[in-house]
N, C-alpha and C positions, 0 to 999 in steps of 0.2 A: 443499633439500627441493625432492622433485616436478622438481628437474634434467633426470633422466633423462627425465622428458615432454616436455621444452622442446624445439620446434622450430624453429629459429632459420633465417629465413630466410640462403640462402647460394648462392654462385653457383659450380655443382658441374660441370655440363661439360652434354655429349651423347654417347648412343652409340649405334649403330646397333641399331636391333630388326629381329635375322634373320625375323620370322613374318610383319611388315608392310613390311621393308624401306625404312624409314624412320625418321631421325632421333629420340629421344625426349631431355627432360632427364634426366638421374642426379639422385641424393641420393645420401648420405652419412651416417656412425657417427664418432662421435668416444667412446671409451671412456678414462675414468682408472680407475688400479687402485690399491690399496692390500692386498699389496705390489703396487710398479711393474713388477717382476719376473714374474707371471701370464702363463697363456696364455690366450690370447684365441681364441677361434672362432668362427667364422661360418657357420651350417647345418654343421656340424661339418668346416670345414677351416680348419687352422691358419690363422693372422692375422698377420703379423707386428707382434711388438710395438717401436713405439715408442718407447717412453719411455726415458731416458736424461738426458744435460747438459741436452743442448741445448729435446728436447719431455720434455712435463712427462705425456702423455698420446697414444693411437693415432689415427689418424683413416684410416676405413675408405673411399674415397673409390668413383665410378664405379660408384653399385650402381642395378641397374634398380630400377622402383617394385614394392613390394610385400612381403611378410612374409617377416620372418628370425629365424632364431633365436640371439641371442648368449652365448654362455656364456664368465666367467672362472675358470679354474679354477687351483689350484698346491698339489704335494702340501703335508701338515700340516695343512689349510683346508679349511671347508664351502665347496663351491662357489657359484657364481652363473649363473644365466641370467635370459634374459629374451625376450618375445616383442615384435619390433621392428616397425613399420609404417614404410618408407620410401618416405617422401614426393617428387616430384621438387626439383629445387633449394632444398632444405631439410637440415640435417642434424640428426640424433636423437642429443642431449647425455647421455650417460652420467658425469657426474666424482666421483660419491660412490661406487663400488664399491669396498665395506672388506669383505674376504674373512676370517671370524671362523676364527683357529685351531682345528683341530680336536687339540687335547689335554687331557690330563689334568692338572685344576689340583693347586696345589699347596696340600699342604697345612702353614697359616703356626703354627696353634695349636689347640690343643686344645677343647671345650666350654664358652663361657662364655655371660652371662645376656644383652648387648651388644656393642657392637663400634663404633668411627669408625675412620677414615682422614684422616689430618691430613700435608697435604704428603708421603704416602709413608710416615708412621709408623703403628703400629698402638695405638689407645688401647681396654683391655677395663674390663670391667664386670665381675666376676665374683666369688663369697661377699663380697661386702659391699664387696670393695676394686675400685682402680682403678688399674690400672699400664699405664706408658706405655714403650713399648720395653722391656717388664721390667722398670722401676723402679715400686716402689709410688708414688701422692702422697697427701694428703690428701683426704676425701672421698668416697664410695661412690656416688654418680650426677653424670653428665657433664653440665654446663647447657646451655656452649656455651666455642665453640675456633674459633681463626682459624690459616690456614696459618701457619708456623713464626715462631708465636708464644706468648702464654699460652695458659693454659685457665680457664677456670669452673666449678669443680664443689660441690658441696652435701654435708654430712653432716647425716643425716635426726637423729642424734642430738644433734647440739647445734643444729639447725635455723639452721646458718650457711651461707654463702656465701663459696666463697675465690678467689681470684687466684693462681694458680703459676705461677713463669715455666716456659718449655715445655723450657727447656736446663738450670735450675738448680732441685732440689725446695728446698735450701735458698731460697728466695726466694719465700714464702706471705705473701700478705696476706688477713686477715680481712674480708671485703667487710663485712661489718653494722658492725663496729667503727668501719671510717672515714669509712661514711656519716652514721651516730647522732654523730661528734665533728664531721665538716663542717658534717653539718647545721645544731647548736648553734653553732659556732664563726663559721662565717660567715653563716648564716641568720637567726640568732640564738630558733631554733627547741628550745625544751629537751625535754627525754626520750628515751626508746628507741622504736624503733618496729621491727619487724620487717619482713623484707624478702620480698615477695611471687613477685620475678621478678625478674633481671637479665640481658640479655644486651651483649655486644659495641658500642659505638658504630659505625656501618656503615663509617667510614675511617678509625677512630685506636684500636686496639686498646689504648692508652693510658686510653681514656675508656671509660664501663659509661653505660650506661641502667638505672635501678635503681625499680621499680615498689615503691612500701609502701601498705597499706591505707588510707591517705591522703591521696598521690601521687603524680605520675612527676618524677624526678630523672638529670641529664646532672652526672655526675661525672670529674674528672679525676683521675690516680690519680697521677700525677705532678707536677703543679702544686699540687696540694692544692686545686681550686677545685668551688663546686659551684652547681649552678642549678636553680631551680624550673621546671620543664615545664608540669605541669595539677596540678588536684586532681581527687579522686574518682574518677580512675583505674580503669578495672575489667578493662583488661586493652591488653597491645599489642604490637606488632614494631615491626623496621628493617630498612630499606634502601637504595642508594644516599645519597641526601643524604636522609634524611626517618625521624622516627618516626610510625609511623601508631598511633593508640591511642582507645580507645572508655572513654566516659564514658555518664553517664544521658540526656547529651543529642543524640550520636548519634557517627560516628565523624568523627576529624579525624584531619590531616596537620598536624608540626610540621616547618619547614623549615630543619634545623641550620646552615646557610650564611646565610640572612637573619633568621634565630630569630622566624617567622612560624607564626604560627596558622592552617588554613583549618579550614572543615569540608566532609569530601567527603559524606557522606550521612547520613540519620538511623539512630537505633540500632534494629537490628533489635529484633523482637517477641522474642526469649528471650534479650536482655540479653547477649551472646556475641561475643567476638570472632570472624567468618569465617574463615576460613581466607584468607592473604594473600598475594601473588606480589607483589615489585619488582622488574621487571625493567633491564635492564641498560641500557633508556633511560629509567627512571624512571616507566615506568608502572604504575600498580596496578590488580591483577586482585583480585576481591573474589567467592568462593567459598558462597553464604549454604549457614544448613543443608538449606533444600529445597531445594539442588543446583542454582539458580538463577546460574548463574557470570556475572558483570559483569565491565566493563573500564570504568575512569575516562580520560578524554581530558583533554588539557591547559587546558579551558576547565573542568570538575569533575563534566561531565554523566555519567551512567552510562549505559553501553553495552550491552545485553544479549547474550551471544553465545552462551548456552544454557541450555537447562532441562535438569534430571535428571542432571547430573555428579556423578559422582564423587569422580575427581583429576583433576587436571589439572596441566601443566610448561609453564614459557616458554621459550624455545630461547636457548642460549649470547649468538646475535649479537640477539635480542629484535622477532624478525622473526616469529616463528610462533611458537602455541600449540596443545596439543596436548590435547586433554582425552579421557576417559574415561566413557560416559553407565554407569546404573546397570543399564541393560540388556544391558551390554557391546560397543558397537561405540569402535571409537578413530573419531576426527576429527580433524585440523589445517585449523588455521584461521590463514589471512593475514591479519595484521592490517593492512596498511599499504595490501591492495587487498580487505578486504574479506569473500576466501572461504574456502570450505570443503573440504575430501578426505576423506571416506570413506577409511578404509584399512581394504580386503577382507584383514583377517588370519584371521579361523575363530577368533581365542580372544574365548571366550566364556565366559568363568571370574569372578570376582568382580576385577577389576585393582584390586592395593594400590598400589604408589607406578611413577612413570614418570618416568625422568631420561633427560638430552639427553644423547646419543653428544657427542664433542668437533668432529666434522665436521658438526654440523647437519643432518646426512639421516639418520638412524640416531636409535632410544633402545633404551633398556633397560630392561623391565616384569617385573615381579612380577607374579603372582597371587594364588590360595591359594596354594601352592606350587612353581610354578614360574618360572623365569627365561631370558628369551627376549631374545636379541639382532634389532630388528625395522627394516628398512629402510622409509625411508619414499620413497614413489611414487606417480605415477599409472597406470603402464604395467606392466602384468600380467606373469609373477605375483611375489606380493613376497617377497624371502628374506627368511626366517623362519629362525631358527635357536633351538631349546631348549639353553641352555646347560647347564641341570642342572633335578632336579627333587630337592624338601623344603626347599625355602629357606624361611629362616626369616624374614631382613634381609639385606639388599645393601649396597656402596656402592661409587661407580664414581670412583677418584680419576684427574682427567686432566692430572696433574704426570707422573705413571708411568705415565698410558695402561694403568692397572688395573684390574679389575673384582676384589670381594672380597664374598665371600657369608657367611652362620653357616646349619649345619646343628645336626642331633643331631651328630653328632658331631664338630664343631668351623668352624675358620676356614678359609676357603680362597682359593687367590689363581691369578686368569688373567691374564699378559701378555701384550698385544696389540703384534704390532709396531709402531715408531714410521712 
């Protein structure tokens, strides 16, 4: 995040100013790029790329105070450029210079209704069927999945949820049947109840969190155990080590390790569960229907981050939050320092989806029809690549560092160099 603007105090040295015949302190620039063998230019003059086995980047030292144009380029990639102000005894650091490949996307499948990417494998919904690696599995809608694990699907005509082993189509479990059998045999609750929602347990793919019209359950598909978490639940989500659920009294958190429940906040006026995100640090972010974005701290207090928020996403490291307002601007919020950085992206259309790139210094953004690769920095200009247009949806798979997107012609893939 904005590491390109970070000025780190550092003793650089001095140089003779021939205009004043006096010695002045100098500054420097540090740049680290991906790919590492890119060509670096400073004010149009090529600088030796020092990246190698020992060095991970290039340090340009002994620079007089002033403005410089720094550019990084490589054949087959979009270029990168910055206007850098060098200050005495300081280093301007640019350690997340990621060049986006300028290549034609690879077509991987024809038109489809929806798609998902799981550990490098394509999951498709098309013509009322689900196919994984070309093989048909039961159901017509994908509900939830985990990398290198099973998949939850739903079949509309039978109103049943299924758990399918990702590696063997012969292993299919009817979740509705299992729930009702365990509910009666283990909890003494007779009768068949329909399932409203199913998600995987956040850290055990052998367990399921299941919502019925009357209760919320935590079910183990291997040990064949079941526990009731709460009654009269209206909606829920999972993340880290907890279940967040809504009932008529408010929004609650159930800790799956300590098995206790705590109230987070009062129920929204519209009685619907707001959009939630639980980051890698266990913090809960709540986006209400009126656009108010809240963060719940460890004491359970709600801190307002912004109003008029349309979409948001927390970074992989849990340090930053990026959000888009209804009127267009993108803002990055640094959680630990309570600081905001407004990104001068020029993107003013309705932003639908924001996904963090693996380096934590870029995001993938989809507006009404375009897909962009956007740098996060407060040093201008921002480097923004429009990947393609006519996009209906996309997915980023960080295991293979690839971007998938779907348009009217089919599903396409771009692999970024590791």
